[in-house]
N, C-alpha and C positions, 0 to 999 in steps of 0.2 A: 754629232759625230756619230757613225752609222756602227750600231751592236749586232749588227745579222754576221748568223755564222757563216753563211756559204759567202763564197767569195767568185760572184758572177763574174762574167767577161770583162768588161771593162775593167773591176776592181785586180783580175787576173793580170791584164793587160799592162796594167798600172806597175803592180808588185814585179814583173818581168821588165820594164821598164829604166825602174827604178834600178836593178837589179845588175842590167847590163850596163848602166851606169857606171856604176860601182866597181866591174868587172873591169872595165874600160882603163876607171883611171887606178887602180891596182896592176892593171897590167903594163899601164903605160910605165908606173914604176918602178916594175919588176923591171923591166927592160931596161931602163936607164942605169939602176944602184945596184941590180943585184948580182952576188956571183953566181959565175957559169960554171957548168960541167966542160970536159975538154971540148962535148962534141955541140956546144954553143948556148945550148938549152939552159935554161933558168935552173939554179940549185933551189929543189923544194924541201921544206923540213917536212921531218914526219908528221903524219898525222896522230892526234893527241885524241884519247877515246876517253872520254868525261861521261862518269853519272853524276844526276843530282838527284838526293833523296829524299823526301821530304812529305809533307802534304798539302794543301790547299793554299798555304802561302808560299808554295813552288810552282803550284801548275795555276793559281789565283782565282780559280773558282768560275770566275765567270767571263762573258765575251766581251772585248774580242781577244782576251790575256791568253785563256785559256784554251784555245784552238792553233795560236800562233805560231804559224812554223810547225805544225802536227805532222806527222804520217809519213816521216820517214823509217827511211830500210837500208841505209846505207851502214857500213858498218866499217868499211875499209879506207874510206875516202874522205875527204873534208863535205858538210852539205850543212844548208840555213834549215835543212829538215830534222825535224827529231824522232829516236828510236820511242814509243811510249811502250817501255817494256812490260805495265800493265794490263794495255788495251785488248782487250775480247777475255779478260783472266774472270774468273768467279771466284766464290768464297772470301777471303779476307783481302785479296786483290781487286777484287772487282770493283768498277770506277762508277759511282754515283753519278757524276754529271754526265755527260756527255762527250764519247772521245773520237778520237786520240785526243793526245793530249801534249802540247809543247808549252807553254804558258812562260814564267819567266827563262828558264832555259832556251828558250826557243826567241826568245830577246837576245840573250847571251849568243847564240849561235849566228843571229845577222850580224851582230857587232864584230863576231868574230870573221866571219866572210868579207865583210867591210874593209875590214883591216889587214885582209891577205892571211889570215891564217887559219893551216888546215883544224879545225875541230868535227870530230864524229860526236854526238852530243846525243845522251839516253836521260829520261826521265823514267824514275821508278819511284811514285809518290802513291800516296795512299789518305784518303783526306780523315780529318780527324784522326792521327794516328800517332804515337808516342814514336819514338825513335828505337826502342825496345820492341815494341807490336810489331811496328814495318820490319825490322829485321828479323822478325821470329819469323814473319808468312814471307819475307822474299831474299832470303840469306844466300840461297845458291843466285839472285843477279847482282848481288854486291860483292860478292867473294867471287871473282872470277879475275886469272890474269891479267887480260887485257886493258884493266884500266889504267889510264895515266892518273886520272885526278876521278875523286868520289868528294862530292859536296856532300853535307850532313847538314838536314835544317829539322828542329823539334817543334813537335807539338807546343802552340804558343804557350800556354796556362803550366807546363811541364818544369821549363828550367826556374818560376818561380814560387815562391815561399808560398804557403798556404795561409800563412797569415794576411799575406798581400791580396791574393785573390780569393779566400775561400772556394777554391774548387778544388775537388777531391782528385782530380788529375795533376795538380802540381805537387813537385816531388823535385827539388833541384839534386841531390844526389844520385837521384836513379838515373838522371840526365846525363851527369858526369860520366857515371857508370859505364851508361849507353854509348856514349862516345868512347869508352876505353873499351867494351868490346869488340863494338864496329871495325874503329882501326886495328883493331888486330888482327879480326878476320881479313878485312883489306889486305891488308900488307903480309899475311898468309899467305895470300894468294897472289899477289902482286906487290912484291919489297921496296918497288920502286916509286911507288904512287904518291902522290899528294894528297893529302888528306885535308880538306878545308870545314871550318864551321860557318853556316851561314847564318849571321846572328839577325834577327827578325826585329820588326817593331815595337814601340807601344801601341796598344790598344784605344780608340779614344772610347769604346763601350765601356771599357774595364777602369777607364779613368773617369767618367762621367759615374759609372756607378760607385766606387770609391767617393766622389764628389757628391752624393745626392744629387737632391733635385735643383734640375735646371735654372726654378724661378727664385731658389733659396738666396739671399744675400751672402754675398762674396764667391760665389758659386766658381765664376771666370776664373779668378786667383788659385781657387782650390784645384779645378783642374786643370788647368796648367803646373800646379807642381803635382801633381798626381802622375801629370803625362810624362812629366822630367823622372820624375821616383821611377816609375817602372822602365824607362828606359837605361836609366841609369843599374837599376837592378838587371835586366839584360845582357850590356855590359860587361858586369863582373860577373857573372855567372859564364857568360860564354868563354870569356878571356881564363877563368878558375877552370874551365874543363879544360880549354887548351893546354894551360900549365899543369895540370896534375895527369895529362896523358903525356906528355911531352915530347909526340910524335906528330902533332897537328901540321901543318905546313903554315897554317896561319888563318883566320878568323875574317870573313868578309863584314864588316862594321855596318849594315844596312840601317841596321835602328838607326846609327849615328847618323847617318845621311840625314836619315828622315827628319832629324832633332834640328840638325844643322840646315837643312832646309826653310822650316818653319823659325829658327832663330834668324836667317837672313832673308826673310820675307821673302820667300820663293812659294810657298803653300799657307794654306792655312792650316790652323793646328787645332782647332775650334769648330767644329760642325754646327756647335752646339749655341752660343751665345755669342758669336762673332759680330759685333757692332760699326765697326770700320766698313765704309762700304769697300775700299780697295782692300784691306783683308779679304772682306767677304766677297768679292772676285777674282781671290788667289784659288787655284787647284786644290782639290782637296787627293792627301794620299792615299785615301782609303775610299772605297766604292764611293758611299753613300748610296742613294738611291737610283733604281732607271726600273720600271715594271716590266719595260718591254724585255727585259734578259732574259737570257737561258743560263740556268734558271732562274725562273721570276724573283724579283725582292720585293716582298709584300712592306717590308719596313727597311728602315734607312739601315745599310750593312757598314760598320763603322768598325771593321778587323780586317776585312780582306782588301788586297791592293787596290787601286784604282789605276788607270792606266799610266797614272802619273808614277803613282808608288811602284808599278811593277817594273815600270824602267828606269826610275829611282836604284831600285834593287838590284835588275842587271846590271846596271853601270858598276857598281859598288864590284858585283862579282867579279865581272869581265875586268877590270882595272888591278883586284886582287890577286886574281888565277892568273892571268896573262901576264901583269906586269904594263901594259899596254896603257899609253894616256887617254883615258876616256876621252879628254878634250876635243884629242885629234877626229872624234866625229862630227863634229861640227853640225850646225844648222840643218843642213837637208839629210840628216842620217835618217835613210829607210825605214827602219824599225818605227821611229818619232812620225815620221808623214803615214805609215799603213795603220798606226795605232790612231792620230789625229789628233797627235802632242806637237803646237806652233813650234817653230824652229829655234824661237829665242827662248823658250822655256825649255825645250830642249838642251840647249845651250848652257842655260842655268842648273840645268840639273845634272849633267857633266862633272860643271867647274864642283858642284857639291859631292861628287862622287869622288872625284879626284881630291880633293882636299880630306874629307873623309879617310881615305884608304892612305896616303902618302902623310897625314899627320897624324895618324892612330897613335893613342897611347893606352896599350894594354895594362895601366896601374888602377886597382878599384879606385871609387869614385865614392865617397862617404862610406864604405864599405867597414863593419863592425864584423861581422863573423862571415866566415869562410862558405859561400853558397854551397860549394859542393861538399860539407859536412852537414846539410842540413836537409832533415827525411820531411815525410809529410807530418 
């Protein structure tokens, strides 16, 4: 798979051909089954303006995910291109990795385009930044009347208790308070907007830290147990935050889709000690190691999403936000082809996303204390 940022002429031509095919298919479906205005033109649904707020778990950090479908400028029509609200900004909103960014919202925009849905997609992401600090820096972007939907993703360590992470940024109560503050700001400007929470995934590097040396006896068992513990902790705090707020339209359970993919043998959950040849051959949902990337990766990165992890997360967001069956995207889906994901794997990930959203259960998992009451 190529990780070059540049879209050369053959690649751009390939992209346009894939999109032309998608357009032709959607046009044919529209002509055969859609209702029409009195003048015979198909009735078009209003364009939905959506903003994704988060950090590198939203923009993806690495190529080819980070620049995917970036460079958008449209605001009144649906487009596959994402508007990067922070591109060219300085100070707290300055972009650490080269921009403009498209990231996981760019993959979402591709799905919407292929499904003949009109979405104008924007991203407001600040690397390594909590929702509290993100909102302090960019409330003027978030609190706008034009948004039909706003998606909130928290810094990965913030929703988890310090006792679990040992990280000073951990503060579940602060996360829950930030959700309420931002939701109130969004609805103060756009009362009809849907606000969603984007529940992220358990990090392999943190599960490894909790489990100790990879060479220690019993590491593999301990690692899987800690990975599950982290995933359940994200589930509990994101759904608790939604319940405490009371005005959240839904939680996009990407982390649970990752856990489902591991449980169903679609992806490799253990990059450290997987001994089975079959398991080792499965894709990793975290990035791993690719020294030729931008930025370069001197050591394996087992926290940011790989092309597979980003694709699965975008599928979950798409399924939850649009209500469209992600499975209809199929093996020839454009984003998968351009990112280098085999059609068979794309179909498996679509199934996992569909199951995770349609079978979601907000009930706490092995919870003893409401996480929204836990401070650092």
